[in-house]
C-alpha positions in Angstrom: 60.1 -42.4 -58.2 62.8 -40.3 -59.8 63.4 -37.2 -57.5 63.4 -34.9 -60.5 60.0 -36.2 -61.6 58.6 -35.9 -58.1 59.9 -32.3 -57.9 58.4 -31.4 -61.2 55.0 -32.8 -60.2 55.1 -30.9 -56.9 55.8 -27.7 -58.8 52.8 -28.3 -61.1 50.5 -28.9 -58.2 51.7 -25.7 -56.4 51.3 -23.7 -59.6 47.8 -25.1 -60.1 46.9 -24.3 -56.5 48.2 -20.8 -56.9 46.1 -20.2 -60.0 42.9 -21.5 -58.3 43.4 -19.3 -55.3 41.6 -15.9 -55.5 43.9 -12.9 -56.0 45.3 -11.8 -52.7 44.0 -14.8 -50.7 47.4 -15.4 -49.3 47.4 -11.8 -47.9 44.0 -12.3 -46.4 45.2 -15.6 -44.8 48.3 -13.8 -43.6 46.2 -11.1 -42.0 44.0 -13.7 -40.2 47.2 -15.5 -39.0 48.9 -12.3 -37.8 45.8 -11.2 -35.9 45.3 -14.6 -34.4 48.9 -14.8 -33.2 48.7 -11.2 -31.9 45.5 -12.0 -30.1 47.1 -15.0 -28.4 50.2 -13.0 -27.4 48.0 -10.1 -26.2 45.8 -12.4 -24.1 48.7 -14.2 -22.5 51.2 -11.4 -21.9 49.2 -8.2 -21.5 46.2 -6.9 -19.6 43.6 -6.4 -22.3 41.5 -4.3 -19.9 44.5 -2.0 -19.3 45.0 -1.6 -23.1 41.3 -0.6 -23.5 41.5 1.7 -20.5 44.6 3.5 -21.7 42.9 4.1 -25.1 39.7 5.4 -23.5 41.6 7.8 -21.3 43.4 9.5 -24.2 43.4 13.3 -24.2 40.9 14.3 -27.0 42.7 17.6 -27.6 45.9 15.9 -28.5 44.1 13.4 -30.6 42.5 16.3 -32.5 45.9 17.9 -33.0 47.2 14.6 -34.3 44.3 14.4 -36.8 45.0 17.9 -38.1 48.7 17.2 -38.5 47.9 14.1 -40.5 45.4 15.8 -42.7 47.9 18.5 -43.5 50.3 16.0 -44.8 48.1 14.8 -47.7 48.5 17.9 -49.9 52.2 17.5 -49.5 51.8 13.9 -50.8 50.0 15.2 -53.9 52.7 17.9 -54.5 55.4 15.3 -54.1 53.8 13.0 -56.7 53.6 16.0 -59.1 57.3 16.4 -58.8 57.8 12.7 -59.5 55.6 12.8 -62.6 57.0 16.1 -64.0 60.4 14.7 -65.1 58.5 11.9 -66.9 56.8 14.4 -69.0 53.4 14.6 -67.3 52.3 17.7 -65.3 49.1 17.5 -63.2 47.5 19.7 -60.6 48.3 18.9 -56.9 44.6 18.6 -56.0 44.0 15.9 -58.6 47.1 14.0 -57.6 46.2 14.2 -53.9 42.9 12.6 -54.8 44.6 9.8 -56.7 46.9 9.1 -53.8 43.9 9.0 -51.5 42.2 6.6 -53.9 45.2 4.2 -54.2 46.0 4.2 -50.5 42.3 3.5 -49.6 42.2 0.7 -52.2 45.3 -0.8 -50.6 43.4 -1.0 -47.3 40.5 -2.8 -49.0 42.1 -4.9 -51.8 44.7 -7.5 -50.8 48.3 -7.7 -52.0 48.6 -4.0 -52.6 46.6 -4.4 -55.8 45.1 -1.0 -55.0 48.2 0.6 -56.5 46.6 0.0 -59.9 43.8 2.4 -59.1 46.3 5.4 -59.2 47.6 4.2 -62.6 44.1 3.7 -63.8 43.0 7.3 -62.8 46.1 8.8 -64.3 45.4 7.0 -67.6 41.7 7.6 -67.7 41.8 11.3 -66.5 45.1 12.6 -67.7 46.2 10.1 -70.4 49.3 9.1 -68.5 50.4 5.6 -69.9 50.1 2.7 -67.5 53.9 1.9 -67.5 54.6 5.5 -66.5 52.0 5.4 -63.8 53.3 2.2 -62.3 56.9 3.4 -62.6 56.1 6.6 -60.8 54.7 4.6 -57.9 57.9 2.7 -57.7 60.0 5.9 -57.6 57.8 7.3 -54.9 58.3 4.2 -52.8 62.1 4.4 -53.2 62.0 8.0 -51.8 59.7 6.8 -49.0 62.3 4.2 -47.9 65.1 6.9 -47.9 63.0 9.2 -45.8 62.0 6.5 -43.3 65.6 5.2 -43.1 66.9 8.8 -42.5 64.3 9.6 -39.8 64.8 6.3 -38.1 68.6 6.5 -38.2 68.6 10.0 -36.9 66.2 9.1 -34.0 68.4 6.1 -33.2 71.6 8.2 -33.2 69.9 10.7 -30.7 69.0 7.8 -28.5 72.5 6.4 -28.4 74.2 9.7 -28.0 72.0 10.9 -25.2 71.7 7.4 -23.5 67.9 7.5 -23.4 67.4 3.8 -24.0 66.0 2.3 -20.8 64.9 -1.2 -21.8 64.3 -3.2 -18.7 66.2 -6.2 -19.9 68.9 -4.2 -21.5 68.7 -6.3 -24.7 67.7 -3.6 -27.1 66.9 -6.2 -29.7 63.8 -4.2 -30.9 65.9 -1.1 -31.4 68.7 -3.0 -33.1 66.3 -4.6 -35.5 64.6 -1.3 -36.3 68.0 0.4 -36.8 69.2 -2.4 -39.1 66.1 -2.4 -41.2 66.0 1.4 -41.5 69.6 1.7 -42.5 69.4 -1.1 -44.9 66.3 0.3 -46.6 67.8 3.8 -46.8 71.1 2.4 -48.1 69.4 0.3 -50.8 67.2 3.2 -52.0 70.2 5.6 -52.1 72.2 3.1 -54.0 69.4 2.7 -56.6 69.2 6.5 -57.1 73.0 6.8 -57.3 73.3 4.1 -59.9 70.4 5.7 -61.8 72.2 9.0 -61.9 75.4 7.4 -63.3 76.3 7.1 -66.9 76.4 3.3 -67.2 73.3 1.6 -68.6 72.8 -1.9 -67.4 69.4 -2.5 -69.0 70.5 -3.9 -72.4 73.1 -6.2 -71.0 70.8 -7.6 -68.4 68.0 -8.2 -70.9 70.4 -9.9 -73.3 71.6 -12.3 -70.5 68.1 -13.1 -69.4 66.6 -13.9 -72.8 65.0 -17.3 -72.7 65.3 -17.8 -69.0 62.7 -17.8 -66.3 64.0 -14.6 -64.9 63.4 -12.6 -68.1 60.1 -11.2 -66.9 61.6 -10.1 -63.5 64.7 -8.6 -65.3 62.5 -6.7 -67.7 60.4 -5.3 -64.8 63.6 -4.3 -62.9 65.1 -2.6 -66.0 61.8 -0.6 -66.5 62.0 0.5 -62.8 65.6 1.5 -63.2 64.8 3.5 -66.3 62.0 5.3 -64.5 64.3 6.1 -61.6 66.9 7.4 -64.0 64.5 9.8 -65.6 63.7 11.4 -62.2 67.2 11.0 -60.8 68.7 12.9 -63.7 66.8 16.0 -62.6 68.6 17.3 -59.6 65.9 19.8 -58.8 63.3 17.0 -58.8 65.4 14.8 -56.5 65.8 17.7 -54.1 62.1 18.5 -54.1 60.9 14.9 -53.8 63.4 14.2 -51.1 62.3 17.3 -49.1 58.6 16.5 -49.5 59.2 12.9 -48.5 60.9 14.1 -45.3 58.0 16.4 -44.6 55.4 13.6 -45.2 57.0 11.1 -42.9 57.9 13.8 -40.3 54.2 14.6 -40.1 53.4 10.9 -39.9 55.8 10.6 -36.9 54.5 13.8 -35.3 51.0 12.3 -35.5 52.1 9.3 -33.6 54.0 11.4 -31.1 50.8 13.4 -30.4 48.8 10.2 -30.0 51.4 8.7 -27.6 51.4 12.0 -25.6 47.6 11.8 -25.4 47.9 8.5 -23.5 50.7 9.4 -21.1 49.3 12.6 -19.7 50.6 15.1 -22.3 54.1 16.4 -22.9 54.4 17.2 -19.2 53.1 13.9 -17.9 56.4 12.4 -16.6 58.0 11.5 -20.0 60.6 14.0 -21.3 59.0 15.6 -24.4 62.3 15.2 -26.4 62.2 11.5 -25.6 58.6 11.2 -26.9 59.6 12.9 -30.2 62.7 10.7 -30.7 61.1 7.4 -29.7 57.9 8.2 -31.6 59.9 8.9 -34.7 61.8 5.6 -34.4 58.7 3.7 -33.7 56.9 5.1 -36.7 59.9 4.3 -38.9 60.0 0.7 -37.6 56.3 0.3 -37.9 56.1 1.5 -41.5 59.1 -0.6 -42.6 57.4 -3.6 -41.0 54.4 -2.9 -43.2 56.5 -3.4 -46.3 56.3 -7.1 -45.7 53.1 -8.3 -47.4 52.1 -10.5 -44.5 48.8 -8.8 -43.6 46.2 -6.5 -45.1 47.3 -2.9 -44.6 50.1 -4.0 -42.3 47.5 -4.6 -39.5 49.3 -6.2 -36.5 52.8 -5.7 -38.0 52.7 -2.0 -37.4 51.4 -2.3 -33.9 53.9 -4.9 -33.0 56.9 -3.0 -34.2 55.7 0.3 -32.7 55.0 -1.3 -29.3 58.4 -3.1 -29.3 60.3 0.2 -29.9 58.4 2.2 -27.3 58.7 -0.5 -24.6 62.4 -1.0 -25.3 63.3 2.7 -25.1 60.9 4.2 -22.5 59.3 3.3 -19.1 55.9 3.4 -20.8 53.9 0.2 -20.0 53.4 -2.2 -22.9 49.6 -1.9 -22.6 49.8 1.9 -23.1 52.3 1.6 -25.9 50.0 -0.9 -27.7 47.0 1.3 -27.2 48.9 4.2 -28.7 50.0 2.1 -31.7 46.5 0.9 -32.3 45.0 4.5 -32.0 47.7 5.9 -34.3 47.1 3.3 -36.9 43.3 3.5 -36.7 43.4 7.4 -36.9 45.5 7.2 -40.1 43.4 4.5 -41.7 40.2 6.3 -40.9 41.5 9.5 -42.6 42.6 7.4 -45.6 39.3 5.6 -45.9 37.3 8.8 -45.5 39.3 10.6 -48.2 39.2 7.6 -50.5 35.5 7.4 -50.1 35.0 11.0 -51.2 37.3 10.5 -54.2 35.5 7.3 -55.2 32.2 9.2 -55.1 33.6 12.1 -57.1 35.3 10.0 -59.7 32.5 7.4 -59.9 34.8 4.5 -58.9 33.2 1.2 -58.0 34.8 0.0 -54.7 38.0 1.7 -55.8 38.7 -1.1 -58.1 41.9 -1.6 -60.1 41.5 -1.9 -63.9 41.1 -5.3 -65.5 43.7 -6.5 -68.0 41.4 -5.6 -70.8 41.4 -2.0 -69.8 45.2 -1.7 -69.8 47.2 0.1 -72.5 47.5 -2.4 -75.4 50.8 -1.0 -76.5 52.7 -0.7 -73.2 56.0 -1.2 -74.9 55.6 1.9 -76.9 55.4 4.0 -73.7 58.5 2.8 -72.0 61.1 5.5 -71.2 63.7 6.0 -73.9 66.4 5.0 -71.5 64.7 1.6 -71.2 64.7 0.6 -74.8 
């Protein structure tokens, strides 16, 4: 058989299989695979009883403090989102936007493939008449600033570790730290580059669209140009950039502090034999690595990926046992997910949302092109 014919038939079969699969089924399968592999590794390399015992012995006062810190970060998320939307011509109250963030984050824990992001765009359209393209673009802008903040926090934490010589990995390899550093710096550099290009005078959209006409990449190019135009709208407002950047730093610093408090709860507090400064630095780097690992759509809600990255960093940079580090990662992730689910449940009840569903295609704005930013046309 002609190789080209065989390749064409294979593509058709794969395309048909993809269409028959339920939306997000690959993410669900990835979640099962990640958990299965994690379970095998856990059973073979760690003492499961020690992990459970470390979690059970956690200081409840520090866990309560971690819960309070994480709860306080949510209004900041809402305020930040208001600063993202304002340059796009839409002003909404912080309380409402905090609720929409809760709703979308909760849906992402329930609905595979981050389809829950559509919930936020749906609420903005239904409750505040924000066009769908604007809602989706604002999410993309928010994520770009998230990457900058995570990269900055992770890079700062790594710099402190290297300068003060606190890395004490038993094998001296430091592979986990190197991987986390590389990922954090790459993410931050990419996001900063996107914002810098957006603030420039050159407009690449028309040229890219013209070159992509008639090709298979036309859809991807169109989406990328829309994203760039949305970033340009926000990036052109220096005040908005400063406010969103500051808020992003506060959001992720609170996320890191939550993890530090959970970690301290399992190692006897801040005077339990581990230098408090080390706990803060290592906890920050571990949270950065864990959240960047969650960017990969390999499991639902980053389950397993976050714990693996967090544990690897803590074990590589402190004398804390792997069982304790894993227990801290699991408790930290569980606490944050529990707050998200509880808040999302309240929002769903208040807004009468059915299972925090994303809108169907029939509910979307029929004239999306008319709502694109002017810079994108």
